[in-house]
Backbone as CSV, one residue per row, in Angstrom:
resi,resn,N_x,N_y,N_z,CA_x,CA_y,CA_z,C_x,C_y,C_z
1,HIS,17.083,-5.274,-51.577,17.952,-6.419,-51.992,19.136,-6.651,-51.020
2,THR,19.517,-5.620,-50.397,20.651,-5.767,-49.522,20.384,-6.684,-48.333
3,PHE,19.156,-6.522,-47.805,18.771,-7.434,-46.703,18.769,-8.909,-47.182
4,LEU,18.200,-9.150,-48.304,18.187,-10.547,-48.801,19.537,-11.024,-49.166
5,ALA,20.374,-10.124,-49.586,21.772,-10.531,-49.943,22.506,-10.984,-48.656
6,ILE,22.312,-10.183,-47.593,22.910,-10.542,-46.274,22.339,-11.841,-45.763
7,LEU,20.994,-12.039,-45.892,20.319,-13.251,-45.485,20.914,-14.430,-46.305
8,PHE,21.095,-14.241,-47.617,21.617,-15.325,-48.433,23.003,-15.651,-48.050
9,ASP,23.876,-14.601,-47.758,25.215,-14.848,-47.351,25.214,-15.637,-46.015
10,ASN,24.391,-15.314,-45.093,24.344,-15.968,-43.817,23.910,-17.447,-44.036
11,TRP,22.971,-17.590,-44.935,22.449,-18.947,-45.266,23.488,-19.784,-45.883
12,LEU,24.352,-19.144,-46.763,25.446,-19.896,-47.363,26.428,-20.397,-46.302
13,ALA,26.513,-19.698,-45.177,27.434,-20.101,-44.082,26.959,-21.256,-43.303
14,THR,25.636,-21.664,-43.489,25.056,-22.710,-42.752,25.239,-24.012,-43.459
15,ASP,24.894,-25.198,-42.797,24.912,-26.412,-43.481,24.095,-26.471,-44.669
16,TYR,22.928,-25.799,-44.649,21.999,-25.809,-45.771,22.534,-25.072,-46.953
17,GLY,23.445,-24.148,-46.709,23.955,-23.312,-47.815,25.282,-23.720,-48.274
18,ASP,25.648,-25.051,-48.114,26.937,-25.505,-48.713,26.727,-25.510,-50.211
19,CYS,27.752,-25.805,-50.932,27.817,-25.687,-52.346,26.633,-26.440,-52.986
20,GLU,26.398,-27.642,-52.513,25.292,-28.446,-53.077,23.986,-27.889,-52.736
21,GLY,23.841,-27.513,-51.412,22.561,-27.012,-50.944,22.178,-25.633,-51.508
22,ALA,23.184,-24.848,-51.882,22.969,-23.500,-52.336,22.603,-23.508,-53.834
23,GLU,22.826,-24.548,-54.560,22.551,-24.674,-55.959,21.131,-25.117,-56.155
24,LEU,20.212,-24.101,-56.221,18.800,-24.370,-56.177,18.190,-24.532,-57.519
25,THR,18.736,-23.963,-58.613,18.049,-23.934,-59.852,18.569,-25.021,-60.791
26,GLY,19.490,-25.792,-60.341,19.853,-26.984,-61.182,20.853,-26.664,-62.347
27,ASP,21.399,-25.483,-62.375,22.361,-25.147,-63.440,23.750,-25.537,-63.107
28,GLY,24.005,-26.022,-61.881,25.344,-26.426,-61.478,26.162,-25.288,-60.885
29,PHE,25.675,-24.137,-60.869,26.466,-23.045,-60.400,25.661,-22.284,-59.308
30,VAL,26.373,-21.839,-58.208,25.721,-21.028,-57.195,25.815,-19.521,-57.624
31,GLY,24.724,-18.918,-57.853,24.758,-17.549,-58.246,23.514,-16.765,-57.861
32,ILE,23.280,-15.675,-58.572,22.147,-14.799,-58.253,20.804,-15.501,-58.471
33,ASP,20.737,-16.453,-59.449,19.572,-17.149,-59.686,19.174,-17.943,-58.401
34,ASP,20.132,-18.527,-57.812,19.925,-19.290,-56.605,19.465,-18.346,-55.436
35,ALA,20.089,-17.132,-55.376,19.724,-16.144,-54.365,18.325,-15.770,-54.606
36,LEU,17.905,-15.542,-55.773,16.483,-15.118,-56.013,15.551,-16.275,-55.646
37,SER,15.973,-17.490,-56.006,15.118,-18.635,-55.722,15.022,-18.859,-54.162
38,PHE,16.180,-18.636,-53.542,16.145,-18.661,-52.071,15.202,-17.573,-51.448
39,SER,15.294,-16.407,-51.896,14.523,-15.291,-51.371,13.086,-15.552,-51.577
40,GLU,12.694,-16.100,-52.761,11.272,-16.459,-52.949,10.804,-17.487,-51.997
41,GLN,11.636,-18.499,-51.745,11.292,-19.537,-50.769,11.208,-19.020,-49.372
42,TRP,12.121,-18.082,-49.065,12.207,-17.476,-47.695,11.010,-16.632,-47.463
43,LEU,10.624,-15.790,-48.445,9.475,-14.902,-48.294,8.204,-15.698,-48.241
44,THR,8.146,-16.805,-48.934,6.970,-17.645,-48.874,6.854,-18.348,-47.555
45,GLY,7.979,-18.537,-46.911,7.989,-19.243,-45.629,7.807,-18.333,-44.408
46,LEU,7.684,-17.057,-44.684,7.351,-16.181,-43.498,5.996,-16.359,-42.919
């Protein structure tokens, strides 16, 4: 999880990971649910 957490943090620092872009699950908050959603998308994209 540490690797994905670092990856997510790095992604948050990009244009794609701004507040709106990081909110993936539609609950209005950026949190672990979005990190998990991101990691799933990232792993799928490998």
